[in-house]
Residue frames as a rotation matrix with the C-alpha (Angstrom) as fourth column:
MET 1
-0.102 0.096 0.990 77.01
-0.721 0.679 -0.140 -2.79
-0.686 -0.728 0.000 137.33
ILE 2
-0.591 -0.188 -0.784 77.62
-0.718 0.566 0.405 -6.03
0.368 0.802 -0.470 135.51
LYS 3
0.189 0.686 0.702 75.00
-0.793 0.528 -0.303 -8.77
-0.579 -0.500 0.644 135.62
LYS 4
-0.876 -0.472 -0.098 75.51
-0.454 0.738 0.500 -12.35
-0.164 0.483 -0.860 134.59
PHE 5
0.088 0.965 -0.249 72.65
-0.995 0.077 -0.055 -13.97
-0.034 0.252 0.967 132.73
ILE 6
-0.936 -0.345 0.069 72.06
-0.347 0.938 -0.019 -17.67
-0.058 -0.042 -0.997 133.51
LYS 7
-0.761 0.640 -0.108 68.99
0.521 0.702 0.485 -19.41
0.386 0.313 -0.868 132.08
SER 8
0.031 0.817 0.576 66.58
0.297 -0.557 0.775 -16.48
0.954 0.147 -0.260 132.58
LYS 9
0.849 0.181 -0.497 67.82
0.526 -0.186 0.830 -15.77
0.058 -0.966 -0.253 136.11
LEU 10
0.445 -0.705 0.552 70.21
-0.220 -0.684 -0.696 -12.99
0.868 0.189 -0.459 137.01
ILE 11
0.007 -0.549 -0.836 73.00
0.918 0.335 -0.212 -13.54
0.397 -0.766 0.506 139.53
LYS 12
0.906 0.405 0.125 72.49
0.304 -0.826 0.475 -10.77
0.295 -0.393 -0.871 142.07
ARG 13
-0.220 -0.976 -0.007 75.46
0.792 -0.174 -0.585 -8.50
0.570 -0.134 0.811 142.61
ASP 14
0.661 0.450 0.601 75.10
-0.010 -0.795 0.607 -6.34
0.751 -0.407 -0.521 145.68
LYS 15
0.118 -0.662 0.740 76.83
-0.864 -0.436 -0.252 -5.45
0.490 -0.610 -0.623 148.93
TYR 16
0.617 0.145 0.774 76.11
-0.616 0.701 0.359 -8.88
-0.490 -0.698 0.522 150.44
ARG 17
0.950 -0.271 0.153 77.79
0.308 0.748 -0.587 -10.72
0.044 0.605 0.795 147.57
SER 18
0.421 -0.839 0.345 80.83
-0.094 -0.418 -0.903 -8.43
0.902 0.348 -0.255 147.52
SER 19
0.259 -0.317 0.912 81.25
-0.953 -0.240 0.187 -8.71
0.159 -0.918 -0.364 151.31
ARG 20
0.666 0.022 0.746 81.51
-0.301 0.922 0.242 -12.51
-0.683 -0.386 0.621 150.90
GLY 21
-0.207 -0.915 0.347 84.29
0.099 0.333 0.938 -12.42
-0.973 0.229 0.021 148.35
GLY 22
-0.247 0.160 -0.956 82.37
-0.783 -0.614 0.100 -11.71
-0.571 0.773 0.276 145.16
ASP 23
-0.905 -0.074 -0.419 81.89
-0.343 0.710 0.615 -15.26
0.252 0.701 -0.668 143.93
ALA 24
-0.162 0.926 0.342 78.50
-0.812 0.073 -0.579 -16.87
-0.561 -0.372 0.740 143.59
ARG 25
-0.963 -0.063 -0.260 77.00
-0.208 0.789 0.579 -20.14
0.169 0.612 -0.773 142.45
ARG 26
-0.056 0.997 0.047 73.53
-0.959 -0.067 0.276 -21.56
0.278 -0.030 0.960 141.96
LEU 27
-0.956 -0.225 0.187 72.42
-0.281 0.882 -0.378 -24.60
-0.080 -0.414 -0.907 143.88
ASP 28
-0.063 0.938 -0.341 69.41
-0.494 0.268 0.827 -26.86
0.867 0.220 0.447 143.41
MET 29
-0.733 -0.094 0.674 67.97
-0.672 0.256 -0.695 -28.10
-0.107 -0.962 -0.250 146.72
PHE 30
-0.189 0.619 -0.762 66.14
-0.333 0.690 0.643 -31.39
0.924 0.375 0.076 147.11
CYS 31
0.476 0.447 0.757 64.29
-0.873 0.133 0.470 -33.05
0.109 -0.884 0.454 150.01
VAL 32
-0.617 -0.769 0.165 66.26
-0.787 0.604 -0.127 -35.85
-0.002 -0.208 -0.978 151.66
GLN 33
-0.352 0.536 0.767 63.21
-0.349 0.685 -0.639 -38.00
-0.869 -0.492 -0.054 152.32
CYS 34
0.475 0.705 0.526 61.56
0.265 0.456 -0.850 -38.07
-0.839 0.543 0.030 148.90
GLN 35
-0.460 -0.809 0.366 64.24
0.660 -0.036 0.750 -36.53
-0.594 0.587 0.550 146.58
ALA 36
0.485 0.714 0.505 61.74
0.874 -0.384 -0.296 -33.91
-0.018 0.586 -0.810 145.33
PHE 37
-0.466 -0.593 0.657 62.99
0.636 -0.741 -0.218 -30.53
0.616 0.316 0.722 144.03
VAL 38
0.134 0.465 -0.875 62.47
0.928 -0.368 -0.054 -27.77
-0.347 -0.805 -0.481 146.61
LEU 39
0.899 0.173 -0.402 64.19
0.086 -0.970 -0.225 -24.62
-0.429 0.168 -0.887 145.30
THR 40
0.299 -0.841 0.450 67.08
0.797 -0.039 -0.603 -23.00
0.524 0.539 0.659 143.41
TYR 41
0.879 -0.053 -0.474 69.34
0.346 -0.613 0.710 -20.79
-0.328 -0.788 -0.521 145.55
GLN 42
0.545 -0.753 0.368 72.22
0.016 -0.429 -0.903 -18.35
0.838 0.498 -0.222 144.91
LYS 43
0.761 -0.396 -0.514 75.05
0.626 0.237 0.743 -19.12
-0.172 -0.887 0.428 147.35
ASP 44
0.763 -0.512 0.395 77.44
-0.252 -0.798 -0.547 -16.24
0.595 0.318 -0.738 147.83
GLY 45
0.152 -0.822 0.549 81.00
-0.977 -0.208 -0.041 -16.80
0.148 -0.530 -0.835 149.02
HIS 46
-0.337 -0.358 -0.871 82.57
-0.231 0.928 -0.292 -19.94
0.913 0.103 -0.396 150.38
GLY 47
-0.833 0.003 0.553 81.71
-0.550 0.097 -0.829 -21.94
-0.057 -0.995 -0.079 153.47
SER 48
-0.835 0.547 0.059 78.84
0.526 0.826 -0.205 -24.07
-0.161 -0.140 -0.977 154.66
LEU 49
-0.541 0.766 0.349 75.24
-0.135 -0.488 0.862 -23.36
0.830 0.419 0.367 153.78
LEU 50
-0.925 0.134 -0.357 73.58
0.378 0.215 -0.900 -22.59
-0.044 -0.967 -0.249 157.12
ARG 51
-0.176 0.870 -0.460 70.71
0.224 -0.420 -0.880 -20.34
-0.958 -0.258 -0.121 156.09
LEU 52
-0.415 0.175 0.893 68.72
0.908 0.017 0.419 -19.46
0.058 0.984 -0.166 152.97
TYR 53
-0.762 0.143 -0.632 68.22
0.036 -0.964 -0.263 -15.70
-0.647 -0.223 0.730 152.55
PHE 54
0.210 0.956 0.205 64.80
0.407 0.106 -0.907 -14.91
-0.889 0.274 -0.367 151.12
ASP 55
0.612 0.070 -0.787 66.25
-0.497 -0.741 -0.452 -12.58
-0.615 0.668 -0.419 148.48
ARG 56
-0.454 -0.845 -0.284 68.60
-0.810 0.259 0.526 -15.27
-0.371 0.469 -0.802 147.15
ILE 57
-0.268 0.457 0.848 65.91
0.258 0.882 -0.394 -17.82
-0.928 0.113 -0.354 146.33
LEU 58
-0.778 -0.164 -0.606 65.64
-0.486 -0.453 0.747 -17.94
-0.397 0.876 0.273 142.50
ALA 59
-0.317 0.710 -0.629 62.94
-0.590 0.372 0.717 -20.60
0.743 0.598 0.301 141.96
PRO 60
-0.433 0.665 0.608 60.13
0.883 0.179 0.434 -21.71
0.179 0.725 -0.665 142.17
THR 61
-0.525 0.254 0.812 57.92
0.104 -0.928 0.358 -18.69
0.845 0.272 0.461 141.71
ALA 62
0.556 0.789 -0.263 55.89
0.342 0.072 0.937 -19.53
0.758 -0.611 -0.230 144.83
LEU 63
0.450 -0.458 -0.767 58.96
0.871 0.033 0.491 -18.71
-0.199 -0.888 0.414 146.96
LEU 64
-0.466 -0.604 0.647 60.01
0.730 -0.675 -0.105 -15.55
0.500 0.423 0.756 145.16
ASN 65
-0.331 0.243 0.912 59.50
-0.174 -0.965 0.195 -12.19
0.927 -0.094 0.362 146.88
LEU 66
0.217 0.367 -0.905 59.23
0.770 0.505 0.390 -13.72
0.600 -0.781 -0.173 150.37
GLU 67
-0.648 -0.584 -0.489 61.07
0.762 -0.498 -0.414 -10.72
-0.001 -0.641 0.768 151.83
LYS 68
-0.833 0.366 0.415 58.23
-0.182 -0.889 0.419 -8.43
0.523 0.274 0.807 150.79
GLN 69
0.098 0.883 -0.458 55.67
0.414 0.383 0.826 -10.27
0.905 -0.271 -0.328 152.91
THR 70
0.203 0.068 0.977 54.72
-0.628 -0.756 0.183 -8.65
0.751 -0.651 -0.111 156.18
ASP 71
0.783 0.130 0.608 54.74
-0.578 0.512 0.635 -11.80
-0.228 -0.849 0.477 158.35
LEU 72
0.183 -0.821 -0.541 58.35
-0.767 0.225 -0.601 -13.01
0.615 0.525 -0.588 158.05
THR 73
-0.712 -0.414 0.567 58.12
-0.691 0.560 -0.458 -15.37
-0.128 -0.718 -0.685 161.00
GLY 74
0.234 0.958 -0.164 55.38
-0.968 0.214 -0.133 -17.35
-0.092 0.190 0.977 159.32
LYS 75
0.935 0.309 0.174 55.38
-0.294 0.949 -0.111 -20.87
-0.199 0.053 0.979 157.93
PRO 76
0.029 -0.944 0.327 58.44
-0.281 0.307 0.910 -23.08
-0.959 -0.118 -0.256 157.78
LEU 77
-0.132 -0.177 -0.975 59.88
-0.991 0.062 0.123 -24.23
0.039 0.982 -0.184 154.46
THR 78
0.064 0.257 0.964 58.37
-0.371 0.903 -0.216 -27.63
-0.926 -0.344 0.153 153.74
CYS 79
-0.945 -0.307 0.118 58.66
-0.048 0.483 0.874 -30.17
-0.325 0.820 -0.471 150.96
LEU 80
-0.314 0.871 -0.378 55.61
-0.933 -0.356 -0.045 -29.88
-0.174 0.339 0.925 148.68
GLN 81
-0.194 0.222 -0.956 55.64
-0.532 0.794 0.293 -33.62
0.824 0.566 -0.036 147.95
CYS 82
-0.245 0.038 -0.969 56.05
0.499 0.862 -0.093 -35.28
0.831 -0.506 -0.229 151.37
GLY 83
0.697 0.607 0.383 55.43
0.069 -0.588 0.806 -32.36
0.714 -0.535 -0.451 153.77
ALA 84
0.272 -0.676 -0.685 58.76
0.950 0.301 0.080 -32.67
0.152 -0.672 0.724 155.64
ILE 85
0.984 -0.017 -0.175 59.90
0.035 -0.956 0.291 -29.52
-0.172 -0.293 -0.941 157.43
LEU 86
0.479 -0.835 0.271 63.20
0.761 0.240 -0.603 -28.41
0.438 0.495 0.750 155.89
ALA 87
-0.680 -0.710 0.183 63.89
0.565 -0.666 -0.488 -24.95
0.468 -0.229 0.854 157.37
MET 88
0.225 0.717 -0.660 62.45
0.954 -0.299 0.000 -22.42
-0.197 -0.630 -0.751 159.84
PRO 89
0.300 -0.076 0.951 62.08
0.490 -0.843 -0.221 -18.68
0.819 0.532 -0.215 159.09
TYR 90
0.443 -0.178 -0.879 63.85
0.801 -0.362 0.477 -16.08
-0.403 -0.915 -0.017 161.24
ILE 91
0.949 -0.241 0.202 65.61
-0.128 -0.883 -0.451 -12.70
0.288 0.402 -0.869 161.01
TYR 92
0.293 -0.930 -0.220 69.41
0.884 0.352 -0.308 -13.03
0.364 -0.104 0.925 160.78
GLU 93
0.805 0.201 -0.557 70.34
0.509 -0.716 0.477 -10.39
-0.303 -0.668 -0.679 163.34
LYS 94
-0.149 -0.962 -0.230 73.85
0.621 -0.272 0.735 -9.59
-0.770 -0.034 0.637 162.11
GLU 95
-0.948 -0.178 0.264 72.50
0.317 -0.461 0.829 -8.23
-0.026 0.869 0.494 158.79
GLN 96
-0.450 0.866 -0.219 68.82
-0.277 -0.368 -0.887 -7.80
-0.849 -0.339 0.406 159.72
ARG 97
-0.562 0.218 -0.798 67.84
-0.795 0.125 0.594 -10.01
0.229 0.968 0.103 156.77
PRO 98
0.406 0.744 0.530 64.99
-0.781 0.584 -0.221 -12.53
-0.474 -0.324 0.818 156.68
ALA 99
-0.462 -0.619 -0.635 66.18
-0.808 0.589 0.014 -16.06
0.365 0.519 -0.773 156.09
PHE 100
0.799 0.547 -0.249 65.34
-0.414 0.801 0.432 -19.74
0.436 -0.242 0.867 156.57
ARG 101
-0.129 -0.798 0.588 67.51
-0.956 0.258 0.140 -21.58
-0.263 -0.544 -0.797 159.11
ILE 102
0.045 0.091 -0.995 68.18
-0.638 0.769 0.042 -25.02
0.769 0.632 0.092 157.55
ILE 103
0.653 0.150 0.742 67.39
-0.663 0.588 0.464 -28.02
-0.366 -0.795 0.484 159.71
GLN 104
-0.310 -0.950 -0.028 70.48
-0.866 0.270 0.420 -30.18
-0.392 0.155 -0.907 159.55
ALA 105
-0.925 -0.231 0.304 70.40
-0.095 0.911 0.402 -33.20
-0.369 0.342 -0.864 157.18
THR 106
0.016 0.985 0.174 67.05
0.248 0.165 -0.955 -32.34
-0.969 0.059 -0.241 155.55
ILE 107
0.813 0.227 -0.536 68.28
-0.373 -0.503 -0.779 -30.86
-0.447 0.834 -0.325 152.27
ILE 108
0.203 -0.729 0.653 70.44
0.768 0.532 0.356 -32.23
-0.608 0.430 0.668 149.47
LYS 109
0.474 -0.126 -0.871 72.44
-0.366 -0.928 -0.065 -29.58
-0.801 0.349 -0.486 147.58
ARG 110
0.206 -0.445 0.872 73.53
0.832 0.548 0.083 -29.98
-0.515 0.709 0.483 143.96
LEU 111
-0.482 -0.474 -0.737 75.47
0.017 -0.846 0.533 -27.45
-0.876 0.245 0.416 141.96
LYS 112
0.637 0.741 0.211 73.41
0.306 0.008 -0.952 -26.14
-0.708 0.671 -0.222 139.04
LYS 113
-0.459 -0.846 0.272 75.28
0.565 -0.042 0.824 -25.99
-0.685 0.532 0.497 135.75
């Protein structure tokens, strides 16, 4: 298994990435209201970003390992600076994976180089 090393974070290569075409990119997410950094995310495949899978969140450390928590329907994803609600947790039924459902027009995405 080949892993790509990018600034101390590994791009995850697993069945989910390969089922989406094998390509991946890292995105920085920012709050629309206050422009504060929220998280870094690995987006697999092409298409719109509708949900944030817990296991694809790469930073900050406070959001890592969310999938290992017992209460996956807990708190929504909020901006730490202004408190705006950005996404709601749920279980994506097609794959039985915990994820955040993004609330439309609350997050700015920028490709991380």
